[in-house]
HTML snippet that shows the backbone in 3Dmol.js (N, CA, C, O; Angstrom):
<script src="https://3Dmol.org/build/3Dmol-min.js"></script>
<div id="view" style="width:600px;height:400px;position:relative"></div>
<script>
const pdb = `
ATOM      1  N   UNK A   1      24.539  43.300  16.557  1.00  0.00           N
ATOM      2  CA  UNK A   1      23.280  43.964  16.689  1.00  0.00           C
ATOM      3  C   UNK A   1      22.654  43.508  18.006  1.00  0.00           C
ATOM      4  O   UNK A   1      22.735  42.335  18.370  1.00  0.00           O
ATOM      5  N   UNK A   2      22.068  44.392  18.670  1.00  0.00           N
ATOM      6  CA  UNK A   2      21.423  44.082  19.933  1.00  0.00           C
ATOM      7  C   UNK A   2      19.920  44.179  19.741  1.00  0.00           C
ATOM      8  O   UNK A   2      19.417  45.160  19.194  1.00  0.00           O
ATOM      9  N   UNK A   3      19.191  43.138  20.201  1.00  0.00           N
ATOM     10  CA  UNK A   3      17.738  43.140  20.100  1.00  0.00           C
ATOM     11  C   UNK A   3      17.147  42.706  21.437  1.00  0.00           C
ATOM     12  O   UNK A   3      17.827  42.112  22.273  1.00  0.00           O
ATOM     13  N   UNK A   4      15.899  43.009  21.613  1.00  0.00           N
ATOM     14  CA  UNK A   4      15.179  42.588  22.804  1.00  0.00           C
ATOM     15  C   UNK A   4      14.116  41.587  22.388  1.00  0.00           C
ATOM     16  O   UNK A   4      13.334  41.827  21.469  1.00  0.00           O
ATOM     17  N   UNK A   5      14.106  40.462  23.084  1.00  0.00           N
ATOM     18  CA  UNK A   5      13.153  39.400  22.782  1.00  0.00           C
ATOM     19  C   UNK A   5      12.532  38.947  24.094  1.00  0.00           C
ATOM     20  O   UNK A   5      13.230  38.775  25.094  1.00  0.00           O
ATOM     21  N   UNK A   6      11.238  38.756  24.085  1.00  0.00           N
ATOM     22  CA  UNK A   6      10.574  38.259  25.279  1.00  0.00           C
ATOM     23  C   UNK A   6      10.394  36.758  25.159  1.00  0.00           C
ATOM     24  O   UNK A   6       9.801  36.262  24.201  1.00  0.00           O
ATOM     25  N   UNK A   7      10.921  36.035  26.155  1.00  0.00           N
ATOM     26  CA  UNK A   7      10.808  34.582  26.201  1.00  0.00           C
ATOM     27  C   UNK A   7      10.283  34.184  27.569  1.00  0.00           C
ATOM     28  O   UNK A   7      10.581  34.840  28.567  1.00  0.00           O
ATOM     29  N   UNK A   8       9.519  33.132  27.618  1.00  0.00           N
ATOM     30  CA  UNK A   8       9.087  32.644  28.930  1.00  0.00           C
ATOM     31  C   UNK A   8      10.300  32.212  29.760  1.00  0.00           C
ATOM     32  O   UNK A   8      11.260  31.657  29.227  1.00  0.00           O
ATOM     33  N   UNK A   9      10.245  32.466  31.032  1.00  0.00           N
ATOM     34  CA  UNK A   9      11.356  32.129  31.920  1.00  0.00           C
ATOM     35  C   UNK A   9      11.657  30.630  31.867  1.00  0.00           C
ATOM     36  O   UNK A   9      12.813  30.223  31.981  1.00  0.00           O
ATOM     37  N   UNK A  10      10.620  29.814  31.694  1.00  0.00           N
ATOM     38  CA  UNK A  10      10.840  28.361  31.621  1.00  0.00           C
ATOM     39  C   UNK A  10      11.671  27.993  30.388  1.00  0.00           C
ATOM     40  O   UNK A  10      12.515  27.100  30.452  1.00  0.00           O
ATOM     41  N   UNK A  11      11.431  28.683  29.265  1.00  0.00           N
ATOM     42  CA  UNK A  11      12.224  28.429  28.058  1.00  0.00           C
ATOM     43  C   UNK A  11      13.675  28.838  28.268  1.00  0.00           C
ATOM     44  O   UNK A  11      14.591  28.121  27.863  1.00  0.00           O
ATOM     45  N   UNK A  12      13.884  29.975  28.892  1.00  0.00           N
ATOM     46  CA  UNK A  12      15.251  30.446  29.155  1.00  0.00           C
ATOM     47  C   UNK A  12      15.961  29.458  30.078  1.00  0.00           C
ATOM     48  O   UNK A  12      17.139  29.156  29.889  1.00  0.00           O
ATOM     49  N   UNK A  13      15.242  28.963  31.065  1.00  0.00           N
ATOM     50  CA  UNK A  13      15.813  27.979  31.986  1.00  0.00           C
ATOM     51  C   UNK A  13      16.206  26.711  31.211  1.00  0.00           C
ATOM     52  O   UNK A  13      17.298  26.178  31.410  1.00  0.00           O
ATOM     53  N   UNK A  14      15.325  26.233  30.338  1.00  0.00           N
ATOM     54  CA  UNK A  14      15.618  25.044  29.532  1.00  0.00           C
ATOM     55  C   UNK A  14      16.818  25.274  28.616  1.00  0.00           C
ATOM     56  O   UNK A  14      17.666  24.395  28.463  1.00  0.00           O
ATOM     57  N   UNK A  15      16.883  26.450  28.013  1.00  0.00           N
ATOM     58  CA  UNK A  15      18.002  26.793  27.130  1.00  0.00           C
ATOM     59  C   UNK A  15      19.308  26.744  27.903  1.00  0.00           C
ATOM     60  O   UNK A  15      20.292  26.177  27.429  1.00  0.00           O
ATOM     61  N   UNK A  16      19.322  27.331  29.080  1.00  0.00           N
ATOM     62  CA  UNK A  16      20.536  27.325  29.900  1.00  0.00           C
ATOM     63  C   UNK A  16      20.932  25.902  30.281  1.00  0.00           C
ATOM     64  O   UNK A  16      22.117  25.570  30.286  1.00  0.00           O
ATOM     65  N   UNK A  17      19.960  25.068  30.597  1.00  0.00           N
ATOM     66  CA  UNK A  17      20.253  23.682  30.950  1.00  0.00           C
ATOM     67  C   UNK A  17      20.788  22.904  29.747  1.00  0.00           C
ATOM     68  O   UNK A  17      21.753  22.151  29.880  1.00  0.00           O
ATOM     69  N   UNK A  18      20.175  23.076  28.581  1.00  0.00           N
ATOM     70  CA  UNK A  18      20.598  22.349  27.387  1.00  0.00           C
ATOM     71  C   UNK A  18      22.000  22.737  26.947  1.00  0.00           C
ATOM     72  O   UNK A  18      22.786  21.880  26.542  1.00  0.00           O
ATOM     73  N   UNK A  19      22.316  24.015  27.024  1.00  0.00           N
ATOM     74  CA  UNK A  19      23.622  24.472  26.560  1.00  0.00           C
ATOM     75  C   UNK A  19      24.700  24.313  27.617  1.00  0.00           C
ATOM     76  O   UNK A  19      25.885  24.227  27.292  1.00  0.00           O
ATOM     77  N   UNK A  20      24.296  24.273  28.875  1.00  0.00           N
ATOM     78  CA  UNK A  20      25.280  24.220  29.944  1.00  0.00           C
ATOM     79  C   UNK A  20      25.893  25.577  30.244  1.00  0.00           C
ATOM     80  O   UNK A  20      26.900  25.672  30.946  1.00  0.00           O
ATOM     81  N   UNK A  21      25.282  26.630  29.708  1.00  0.00           N
ATOM     82  CA  UNK A  21      25.763  27.991  29.904  1.00  0.00           C
ATOM     83  C   UNK A  21      24.832  28.666  30.899  1.00  0.00           C
ATOM     84  O   UNK A  21      23.616  28.688  30.704  1.00  0.00           O
ATOM     85  N   UNK A  22      25.401  29.215  31.963  1.00  0.00           N
ATOM     86  CA  UNK A  22      24.565  29.782  33.016  1.00  0.00           C
ATOM     87  C   UNK A  22      23.995  31.153  32.673  1.00  0.00           C
ATOM     88  O   UNK A  22      22.887  31.484  33.095  1.00  0.00           O
ATOM     89  N   UNK A  23      24.743  31.958  31.911  1.00  0.00           N
ATOM     90  CA  UNK A  23      24.261  33.302  31.577  1.00  0.00           C
ATOM     91  C   UNK A  23      23.266  33.224  30.424  1.00  0.00           C
ATOM     92  O   UNK A  23      23.458  32.472  29.468  1.00  0.00           O
ATOM     93  N   UNK A  24      22.212  34.004  30.529  1.00  0.00           N
ATOM     94  CA  UNK A  24      21.108  33.937  29.563  1.00  0.00           C
ATOM     95  C   UNK A  24      21.529  34.348  28.150  1.00  0.00           C
ATOM     96  O   UNK A  24      21.256  33.628  27.189  1.00  0.00           O
ATOM     97  N   UNK A  25      22.181  35.484  28.021  1.00  0.00           N
ATOM     98  CA  UNK A  25      22.550  35.990  26.697  1.00  0.00           C
ATOM     99  C   UNK A  25      23.410  35.017  25.914  1.00  0.00           C
ATOM    100  O   UNK A  25      23.059  34.662  24.789  1.00  0.00           O
ATOM    101  N   UNK A  26      24.538  34.571  26.482  1.00  0.00           N
ATOM    102  CA  UNK A  26      25.373  33.608  25.759  1.00  0.00           C
ATOM    103  C   UNK A  26      24.659  32.283  25.462  1.00  0.00           C
ATOM    104  O   UNK A  26      24.893  31.670  24.421  1.00  0.00           O
ATOM    105  N   UNK A  27      23.786  31.842  26.382  1.00  0.00           N
ATOM    106  CA  UNK A  27      23.050  30.600  26.150  1.00  0.00           C
ATOM    107  C   UNK A  27      22.105  30.741  24.964  1.00  0.00           C
ATOM    108  O   UNK A  27      22.012  29.843  24.126  1.00  0.00           O
ATOM    109  N   UNK A  28      21.415  31.853  24.897  1.00  0.00           N
ATOM    110  CA  UNK A  28      20.479  32.083  23.786  1.00  0.00           C
ATOM    111  C   UNK A  28      21.246  32.217  22.476  1.00  0.00           C
ATOM    112  O   UNK A  28      20.796  31.713  21.448  1.00  0.00           O
ATOM    113  N   UNK A  29      22.397  32.887  22.494  1.00  0.00           N
ATOM    114  CA  UNK A  29      23.225  32.984  21.278  1.00  0.00           C
ATOM    115  C   UNK A  29      23.655  31.604  20.806  1.00  0.00           C
ATOM    116  O   UNK A  29      23.658  31.328  19.606  1.00  0.00           O
ATOM    117  N   UNK A  30      24.020  30.730  21.751  1.00  0.00           N
ATOM    118  CA  UNK A  30      24.443  29.372  21.395  1.00  0.00           C
ATOM    119  C   UNK A  30      23.306  28.607  20.728  1.00  0.00           C
ATOM    120  O   UNK A  30      23.520  27.938  19.716  1.00  0.00           O
ATOM    121  N   UNK A  31      22.112  28.698  21.280  1.00  0.00           N
ATOM    122  CA  UNK A  31      20.955  28.011  20.689  1.00  0.00           C
ATOM    123  C   UNK A  31      20.667  28.568  19.298  1.00  0.00           C
ATOM    124  O   UNK A  31      20.360  27.805  18.381  1.00  0.00           O
ATOM    125  N   UNK A  32      20.761  29.860  19.132  1.00  0.00           N
ATOM    126  CA  UNK A  32      20.527  30.474  17.832  1.00  0.00           C
ATOM    127  C   UNK A  32      21.582  30.022  16.822  1.00  0.00           C
ATOM    128  O   UNK A  32      21.250  29.692  15.684  1.00  0.00           O
ATOM    129  N   UNK A  33      22.847  30.008  17.234  1.00  0.00           N
ATOM    130  CA  UNK A  33      23.913  29.534  16.341  1.00  0.00           C
ATOM    131  C   UNK A  33      23.678  28.085  15.927  1.00  0.00           C
ATOM    132  O   UNK A  33      23.838  27.732  14.759  1.00  0.00           O
ATOM    133  N   UNK A  34      23.295  27.242  16.902  1.00  0.00           N
ATOM    134  CA  UNK A  34      23.030  25.836  16.601  1.00  0.00           C
ATOM    135  C   UNK A  34      21.865  25.690  15.623  1.00  0.00           C
ATOM    136  O   UNK A  34      21.929  24.883  14.695  1.00  0.00           O
ATOM    137  N   UNK A  35      20.815  26.459  15.828  1.00  0.00           N
ATOM    138  CA  UNK A  35      19.640  26.393  14.950  1.00  0.00           C
ATOM    139  C   UNK A  35      19.996  26.838  13.529  1.00  0.00           C
ATOM    140  O   UNK A  35      19.568  26.216  12.557  1.00  0.00           O
ATOM    141  N   UNK A  36      20.771  27.902  13.410  1.00  0.00           N
ATOM    142  CA  UNK A  36      21.173  28.372  12.084  1.00  0.00           C
ATOM    143  C   UNK A  36      22.060  27.344  11.380  1.00  0.00           C
ATOM    144  O   UNK A  36      21.897  27.088  10.187  1.00  0.00           O
ATOM    145  N   UNK A  37      22.990  26.763  12.117  1.00  0.00           N
ATOM    146  CA  UNK A  37      23.875  25.754  11.551  1.00  0.00           C
ATOM    147  C   UNK A  37      23.057  24.551  11.073  1.00  0.00           C
ATOM    148  O   UNK A  37      23.312  24.013   9.995  1.00  0.00           O
ATOM    149  N   UNK A  38      22.080  24.136  11.871  1.00  0.00           N
ATOM    150  CA  UNK A  38      21.211  23.022  11.494  1.00  0.00           C
ATOM    151  C   UNK A  38      20.433  23.338  10.217  1.00  0.00           C
ATOM    152  O   UNK A  38      20.355  22.504   9.315  1.00  0.00           O
ATOM    153  N   UNK A  39      19.862  24.532  10.139  1.00  0.00           N
ATOM    154  CA  UNK A  39      19.079  24.920   8.953  1.00  0.00           C
ATOM    155  C   UNK A  39      19.959  24.978   7.713  1.00  0.00           C
ATOM    156  O   UNK A  39      19.549  24.552   6.633  1.00  0.00           O
ATOM    157  N   UNK A  40      21.181  25.510   7.869  1.00  0.00           N
ATOM    158  CA  UNK A  40      22.092  25.592   6.711  1.00  0.00           C
ATOM    159  C   UNK A  40      22.459  24.191   6.223  1.00  0.00           C
ATOM    160  O   UNK A  40      22.471  23.937   5.018  1.00  0.00           O
ATOM    161  N   UNK A  41      22.755  23.291   7.144  1.00  0.00           N
ATOM    162  CA  UNK A  41      23.076  21.911   6.761  1.00  0.00           C
ATOM    163  C   UNK A  41      21.888  21.247   6.085  1.00  0.00           C
ATOM    164  O   UNK A  41      22.051  20.535   5.095  1.00  0.00           O
ATOM    165  N   UNK A  42      20.711  21.474   6.608  1.00  0.00           N
ATOM    166  CA  UNK A  42      19.502  20.894   6.010  1.00  0.00           C
ATOM    167  C   UNK A  42      19.317  21.412   4.583  1.00  0.00           C
ATOM    168  O   UNK A  42      18.946  20.647   3.692  1.00  0.00           O
ATOM    169  N   UNK A  43      19.566  22.679   4.363  1.00  0.00           N
ATOM    170  CA  UNK A  43      19.431  23.264   3.021  1.00  0.00           C
ATOM    171  C   UNK A  43      20.453  22.662   2.062  1.00  0.00           C
ATOM    172  O   UNK A  43      20.118  22.341   0.921  1.00  0.00           O
ATOM    173  N   UNK A  44      21.689  22.508   2.513  1.00  0.00           N
ATOM    174  CA  UNK A  44      22.722  21.902   1.668  1.00  0.00           C
ATOM    175  C   UNK A  44      22.351  20.454   1.359  1.00  0.00           C
ATOM    176  O   UNK A  44      22.487  20.010   0.219  1.00  0.00           O
ATOM    177  N   UNK A  45      21.887  19.722   2.357  1.00  0.00           N
ATOM    178  CA  UNK A  45      21.467  18.329   2.133  1.00  0.00           C
ATOM    179  C   UNK A  45      20.324  18.259   1.130  1.00  0.00           C
ATOM    180  O   UNK A  45      20.313  17.399   0.249  1.00  0.00           O
ATOM    181  N   UNK A  46      19.372  19.159   1.266  1.00  0.00           N
ATOM    182  CA  UNK A  46      18.241  19.177   0.337  1.00  0.00           C
ATOM    183  C   UNK A  46      18.722  19.398  -1.088  1.00  0.00           C
ATOM    184  O   UNK A  46      18.228  18.757  -2.016  1.00  0.00           O
ATOM    185  N   UNK A  47      19.685  20.303  -1.271  1.00  0.00           N
ATOM    186  CA  UNK A  47      20.189  20.588  -2.621  1.00  0.00           C
ATOM    187  C   UNK A  47      20.903  19.382  -3.217  1.00  0.00           C
ATOM    188  O   UNK A  47      20.754  19.107  -4.407  1.00  0.00           O
ATOM    189  N   UNK A  48      21.680  18.655  -2.407  1.00  0.00           N
ATOM    190  CA  UNK A  48      22.346  17.459  -2.915  1.00  0.00           C
ATOM    191  C   UNK A  48      21.341  16.358  -3.214  1.00  0.00           C
ATOM    192  O   UNK A  48      21.431  15.700  -4.250  1.00  0.00           O
ATOM    193  N   UNK A  49      20.388  16.152  -2.315  1.00  0.00           N
ATOM    194  CA  UNK A  49      19.419  15.077  -2.518  1.00  0.00           C
ATOM    195  C   UNK A  49      18.491  15.341  -3.697  1.00  0.00           C
ATOM    196  O   UNK A  49      18.057  14.404  -4.367  1.00  0.00           O
ATOM    197  N   UNK A  50      18.185  16.605  -3.953  1.00  0.00           N
ATOM    198  CA  UNK A  50      17.305  16.938  -5.073  1.00  0.00           C
ATOM    199  C   UNK A  50      18.054  16.939  -6.404  1.00  0.00           C
ATOM    200  O   UNK A  50      17.432  16.943  -7.467  1.00  0.00           O
ATOM    201  N   UNK A  51      19.384  16.937  -6.349  1.00  0.00           N
ATOM    202  CA  UNK A  51      20.171  16.978  -7.577  1.00  0.00           C
ATOM    203  C   UNK A  51      20.506  18.387  -8.025  1.00  0.00           C
ATOM    204  O   UNK A  51      21.167  18.568  -9.048  1.00  0.00           O
ATOM    205  N   UNK A  52      20.061  19.391  -7.278  1.00  0.00           N
ATOM    206  CA  UNK A  52      20.378  20.771  -7.618  1.00  0.00           C
ATOM    207  C   UNK A  52      21.893  20.985  -7.563  1.00  0.00           C
ATOM    208  O   UNK A  52      22.465  21.696  -8.389  1.00  0.00           O
ATOM    209  N   UNK A  53      22.521  20.361  -6.582  1.00  0.00           N
ATOM    210  CA  UNK A  53      23.984  20.364  -6.476  1.00  0.00           C
ATOM    211  C   UNK A  53      24.458  18.936  -6.645  1.00  0.00           C
ATOM    212  O   UNK A  53      23.737  17.994  -6.315  1.00  0.00           O
ATOM    213  N   UNK A  54      25.662  18.772  -7.155  1.00  0.00           N
ATOM    214  CA  UNK A  54      26.230  17.442  -7.261  1.00  0.00           C
ATOM    215  C   UNK A  54      27.744  17.537  -7.154  1.00  0.00           C
ATOM    216  O   UNK A  54      28.315  18.627  -7.168  1.00  0.00           O
ATOM    217  N   UNK A  55      28.366  16.408  -7.051  1.00  0.00           N
ATOM    218  CA  UNK A  55      29.817  16.357  -6.964  1.00  0.00           C
ATOM    219  C   UNK A  55      30.310  15.275  -7.917  1.00  0.00           C
ATOM    220  O   UNK A  55      29.747  14.182  -7.982  1.00  0.00           O
ATOM    221  N   UNK A  56      31.346  15.588  -8.638  1.00  0.00           N
ATOM    222  CA  UNK A  56      31.938  14.626  -9.553  1.00  0.00           C
ATOM    223  C   UNK A  56      33.035  13.891  -8.785  1.00  0.00           C
ATOM    224  O   UNK A  56      34.077  14.462  -8.462  1.00  0.00           O
ATOM    225  N   UNK A  57      32.779  12.617  -8.502  1.00  0.00           N
ATOM    226  CA  UNK A  57      33.701  11.842  -7.688  1.00  0.00           C
ATOM    227  C   UNK A  57      34.506  10.827  -8.499  1.00  0.00           C
ATOM    228  O   UNK A  57      35.132   9.936  -7.925  1.00  0.00           O
ATOM    229  N   UNK A  58      34.495  10.952  -9.820  1.00  0.00           N
ATOM    230  CA  UNK A  58      35.215   9.970 -10.628  1.00  0.00           C
ATOM    231  C   UNK A  58      36.704   9.942 -10.303  1.00  0.00           C
ATOM    232  O   UNK A  58      37.280   8.861 -10.185  1.00  0.00           O
ATOM    233  N   UNK A  59      37.336  11.091 -10.158  1.00  0.00           N
ATOM    234  CA  UNK A  59      38.773  11.107  -9.854  1.00  0.00           C
ATOM    235  C   UNK A  59      39.021  10.569  -8.451  1.00  0.00           C
ATOM    236  O   UNK A  59      40.021   9.891  -8.218  1.00  0.00           O
ATOM    237  N   UNK A  60      38.130  10.861  -7.524  1.00  0.00           N
ATOM    238  CA  UNK A  60      38.263  10.344  -6.164  1.00  0.00           C
ATOM    239  C   UNK A  60      38.156   8.827  -6.171  1.00  0.00           C
ATOM    240  O   UNK A  60      38.957   8.136  -5.541  1.00  0.00           O
ATOM    241  N   UNK A  61      37.157   8.312  -6.890  1.00  0.00           N
ATOM    242  CA  UNK A  61      36.953   6.871  -6.942  1.00  0.00           C
ATOM    243  C   UNK A  61      38.132   6.177  -7.618  1.00  0.00           C
ATOM    244  O   UNK A  61      38.529   5.089  -7.200  1.00  0.00           O
ATOM    245  N   UNK A  62      38.690   6.786  -8.649  1.00  0.00           N
ATOM    246  CA  UNK A  62      39.851   6.206  -9.322  1.00  0.00           C
ATOM    247  C   UNK A  62      41.055   6.173  -8.382  1.00  0.00           C
ATOM    248  O   UNK A  62      41.788   5.185  -8.349  1.00  0.00           O
ATOM    249  N   UNK A  63      41.258   7.236  -7.629  1.00  0.00           N
ATOM    250  CA  UNK A  63      42.372   7.289  -6.681  1.00  0.00           C
ATOM    251  C   UNK A  63      42.203   6.233  -5.596  1.00  0.00           C
ATOM    252  O   UNK A  63      43.175   5.591  -5.197  1.00  0.00           O
ATOM    253  N   UNK A  64      40.965   6.049  -5.113  1.00  0.00           N
ATOM    254  CA  UNK A  64      40.723   5.032  -4.096  1.00  0.00           C
ATOM    255  C   UNK A  64      40.978   3.628  -4.654  1.00  0.00           C
ATOM    256  O   UNK A  64      41.501   2.767  -3.947  1.00  0.00           O
ATOM    257  N   UNK A  65      40.614   3.398  -5.908  1.00  0.00           N
ATOM    258  CA  UNK A  65      40.854   2.092  -6.531  1.00  0.00           C
ATOM    259  C   UNK A  65      42.351   1.831  -6.651  1.00  0.00           C
ATOM    260  O   UNK A  65      42.810   0.722  -6.376  1.00  0.00           O
ATOM    261  N   UNK A  66      43.115   2.843  -7.058  1.00  0.00           N
ATOM    262  CA  UNK A  66      44.572   2.704  -7.137  1.00  0.00           C
ATOM    263  C   UNK A  66      45.168   2.434  -5.759  1.00  0.00           C
ATOM    264  O   UNK A  66      46.081   1.621  -5.615  1.00  0.00           O
ATOM    265  N   UNK A  67      44.649   3.114  -4.761  1.00  0.00           N
ATOM    266  CA  UNK A  67      45.130   2.918  -3.389  1.00  0.00           C
ATOM    267  C   UNK A  67      44.848   1.497  -2.906  1.00  0.00           C
ATOM    268  O   UNK A  67      45.697   0.879  -2.264  1.00  0.00           O
ATOM    269  N   UNK A  68      43.670   0.981  -3.209  1.00  0.00           N
ATOM    270  CA  UNK A  68      43.335  -0.398  -2.830  1.00  0.00           C
ATOM    271  C   UNK A  68      44.250  -1.391  -3.528  1.00  0.00           C
ATOM    272  O   UNK A  68      44.719  -2.350  -2.916  1.00  0.00           O
ATOM    273  N   UNK A  69      44.503  -1.157  -4.817  1.00  0.00           N
ATOM    274  CA  UNK A  69      45.379  -2.058  -5.577  1.00  0.00           C
ATOM    275  C   UNK A  69      46.794  -2.024  -5.006  1.00  0.00           C
ATOM    276  O   UNK A  69      47.423  -3.074  -4.873  1.00  0.00           O
ATOM    277  N   UNK A  70      47.302  -0.857  -4.671  1.00  0.00           N
ATOM    278  CA  UNK A  70      48.642  -0.739  -4.097  1.00  0.00           C
ATOM    279  C   UNK A  70      48.703  -1.443  -2.749  1.00  0.00           C
ATOM    280  O   UNK A  70      49.684  -2.122  -2.449  1.00  0.00           O
ATOM    281  N   UNK A  71      47.679  -1.289  -1.946  1.00  0.00           N
ATOM    282  CA  UNK A  71      47.638  -1.957  -0.647  1.00  0.00           C
ATOM    283  C   UNK A  71      47.612  -3.471  -0.817  1.00  0.00           C
ATOM    284  O   UNK A  71      48.267  -4.198  -0.070  1.00  0.00           O
ATOM    285  N   UNK A  72      46.861  -3.938  -1.796  1.00  0.00           N
ATOM    286  CA  UNK A  72      46.794  -5.370  -2.067  1.00  0.00           C
ATOM    287  C   UNK A  72      48.157  -5.889  -2.488  1.00  0.00           C
ATOM    288  O   UNK A  72      48.581  -6.953  -2.038  1.00  0.00           O
ATOM    289  N   UNK A  73      48.857  -5.143  -3.357  1.00  0.00           N
ATOM    290  CA  UNK A  73      50.189  -5.547  -3.796  1.00  0.00           C
ATOM    291  C   UNK A  73      51.156  -5.612  -2.623  1.00  0.00           C
ATOM    292  O   UNK A  73      51.936  -6.558  -2.517  1.00  0.00           O
ATOM    293  N   UNK A  74      51.114  -4.644  -1.764  1.00  0.00           N
ATOM    294  CA  UNK A  74      51.975  -4.622  -0.595  1.00  0.00           C
ATOM    295  C   UNK A  74      51.672  -5.813   0.308  1.00  0.00           C
ATOM    296  O   UNK A  74      52.587  -6.446   0.833  1.00  0.00           O
ATOM    297  N   UNK A  75      50.402  -6.113   0.485  1.00  0.00           N
ATOM    298  CA  UNK A  75      50.005  -7.233   1.328  1.00  0.00           C
ATOM    299  C   UNK A  75      50.495  -8.558   0.742  1.00  0.00           C
ATOM    300  O   UNK A  75      50.933  -9.438   1.483  1.00  0.00           O
ATOM    301  N   UNK A  76      50.423  -8.701  -0.571  1.00  0.00           N
ATOM    302  CA  UNK A  76      50.892  -9.931  -1.212  1.00  0.00           C
ATOM    303  C   UNK A  76      52.387 -10.058  -1.099  1.00  0.00           C
ATOM    304  O   UNK A  76      52.896 -11.153  -0.861  1.00  0.00           O
ATOM    305  N   UNK A  77      53.114  -8.952  -1.266  1.00  0.00           N
ATOM    306  CA  UNK A  77      54.572  -8.999  -1.137  1.00  0.00           C
ATOM    307  C   UNK A  77      54.984  -9.333   0.293  1.00  0.00           C
ATOM    308  O   UNK A  77      55.966 -10.041   0.512  1.00  0.00           O
ATOM    309  N   UNK A  78      54.254  -8.836   1.234  1.00  0.00           N
ATOM    310  CA  UNK A  78      54.580  -9.053   2.645  1.00  0.00           C
ATOM    311  C   UNK A  78      54.408 -10.533   3.011  1.00  0.00           C
ATOM    312  O   UNK A  78      55.176 -11.084   3.800  1.00  0.00           O
ATOM    313  N   UNK A  79      53.383 -11.166   2.420  1.00  0.00           N
ATOM    314  CA  UNK A  79      53.118 -12.573   2.707  1.00  0.00           C
ATOM    315  C   UNK A  79      54.218 -13.486   2.168  1.00  0.00           C
ATOM    316  O   UNK A  79      54.458 -14.561   2.719  1.00  0.00           O
ATOM    317  N   UNK A  80      54.885 -13.063   1.098  1.00  0.00           N
ATOM    318  CA  UNK A  80      55.917 -13.922   0.483  1.00  0.00           C
ATOM    319  C   UNK A  80      57.141 -14.009   1.298  1.00  0.00           C
ATOM    320  O   UNK A  80      58.091 -14.691   0.914  1.00  0.00           O
TER     321      UNK A  80
END
`;
const viewer = $3Dmol.createViewer("view");
viewer.addModel(pdb, "pdb");
viewer.setStyle({}, {cartoon: {color: "spectrum"}});
viewer.zoomTo();
viewer.render();
</script>
């Protein structure tokens, strides 16, 4: 979709400097993509922190414990 937006020239200059992109259109698209990505991450973080979303890590934690035990066994065998 193509839209027309009026921005102060100083803002466009700052956007180009921050992104490192010399052309105005691609620089503004990059800033918009970054802003959307930031907002989406913030929303996901909010859902996890509020408890709206959660993750069951019991199987992950059990696998990590088994991995630590196996590593410990290998280390003990190596020392002998």
